[in-house]
C-alpha positions in Angstrom: 0.0 0.0 0.0 1.3 3.4 -0.9 1.9 5.9 1.9 -0.9 8.3 0.9 -3.3 5.4 0.4 -2.5 4.1 3.9 -3.0 7.6 5.4 -6.4 7.9 3.5 -7.4 4.4 4.7 -6.4 5.2 8.3 -8.3 8.6 8.2 -11.5 7.0 6.9 -11.1 4.2 9.4 -10.7 6.7 12.3 -13.7 8.8 11.1 -15.8 5.6 10.8 -14.9 4.5 14.3 -15.6 8.0 15.7 -19.0 8.0 14.1 -19.7 4.6 15.5 -18.6 5.8 18.9 -20.9 8.9 18.6 -23.8 6.7 17.6 -23.2 4.4 20.6 -23.2 7.3 22.9 -26.5 8.6 21.4 -28.1 5.2 22.0 -26.5 4.9 25.4 -28.0 8.3 26.4 -31.4 7.2 25.2 -31.1 4.0 27.2 -30.0 5.9 30.3 -33.1 8.0 30.0 -35.2 4.9 29.7 -33.5 3.4 32.8 -34.1 6.5 34.8 -37.8 6.5 33.9 -38.4 2.8 34.3 -36.0 1.6 37.1 -38.9 0.2 39.3 -39.7 -2.3 36.5 -37.8 -5.5 36.0 -35.1 -4.3 33.6 -32.8 -6.8 32.0 -29.4 -5.9 30.5 -30.3 -7.9 27.4 -33.3 -5.7 26.8 -31.4 -2.5 27.5 -28.7 -3.6 25.0 -31.3 -4.2 22.4 -32.7 -0.8 23.0 -29.2 0.6 22.4 -28.7 -1.5 19.3 -25.7 -3.2 20.8 -24.9 -6.8 21.9 -25.3 -7.4 25.6 -21.6 -7.8 26.1 -20.7 -4.7 24.1 -23.4 -2.6 25.8 -22.1 -3.5 29.2 -18.5 -2.7 28.1 -19.5 0.7 26.6 -21.7 1.5 29.7 -18.9 0.8 32.2 -16.4 2.7 30.0 -18.6 5.8 30.0 -20.3 5.7 33.4 -17.7 3.7 35.5 -20.5 1.5 36.8 -22.3 -1.6 35.4 -25.9 -1.2 34.1 -27.2 -3.3 37.0 -25.3 -1.3 39.5 -26.7 1.9 37.9 -30.3 0.5 38.2 -29.7 -0.4 41.9 -28.3 3.1 42.5 -31.5 4.7 41.0 -33.7 2.4 43.1 -31.8 3.2 46.3 -31.9 7.0 45.6 -35.6 6.8 45.1 -36.1 4.6 48.2 -34.3 7.3 50.3 -36.8 9.8 49.1 -39.7 7.5 49.9 -38.4 6.8 53.4 -39.3 10.4 54.2 -42.9 9.5 53.9 -43.9 7.9 57.2 -47.1 6.3 56.0 -45.2 4.0 53.6 -43.9 0.7 55.1 -40.5 -0.7 54.3 -42.1 -3.4 52.2 -44.1 -0.8 50.2 -41.0 1.2 49.6 -39.1 -1.8 48.5 -41.8 -2.7 46.0 -42.2 0.9 44.7 -38.4 1.2 44.2 -38.3 -2.0 42.1 -36.8 -4.5 44.6 -38.1 -8.1 44.6 -38.8 -8.1 48.4 -38.1 -6.1 51.5 -35.2 -8.3 52.6 -33.3 -7.8 49.3 -34.0 -4.1 49.6 -32.8 -3.9 53.2 -29.7 -5.9 52.5 -28.7 -3.7 49.6 -29.6 -0.5 51.4 -27.4 -1.5 54.4 -24.6 -2.6 52.1 -24.5 0.8 50.3 -25.4 3.2 53.1 -24.1 1.4 56.2 -27.5 1.3 58.0 -30.9 -0.3 57.6 -33.8 1.5 55.9 -35.6 1.6 59.3 -32.5 3.2 61.0 -32.2 5.7 58.2 -35.9 6.6 58.6 -35.4 7.1 62.4 -32.4 9.4 61.7 -34.6 11.4 59.3 -37.2 11.9 62.0 -34.6 13.1 64.6 -33.5 15.9 62.3 
């Protein structure tokens, strides 16, 4: 291959990759928006990847590369943030909050909440009432 042909090839290759990367980010942004609006539902990485027009493996890789967290971890983060808001409502039980936030049951919710925040949802709620 001649030098200029090689340069032209590399330039077109780079531009194509950049366009593909931009397209991936566009679909990823759409998928993030979808996740933020639907996190209480049972979301599967496979379905999110399809929404982003990517394979499941590639979607997870691109997601982690751009957000430094896996898609599942991001969903859990959204659920926990929402649950923290709901814990301010005294009329809601922990079980109701778990369900409204998208957790399968209150024990899974409590376990994950304590893992992330260092205290149980009940204890967190008590601290909110003290303030």
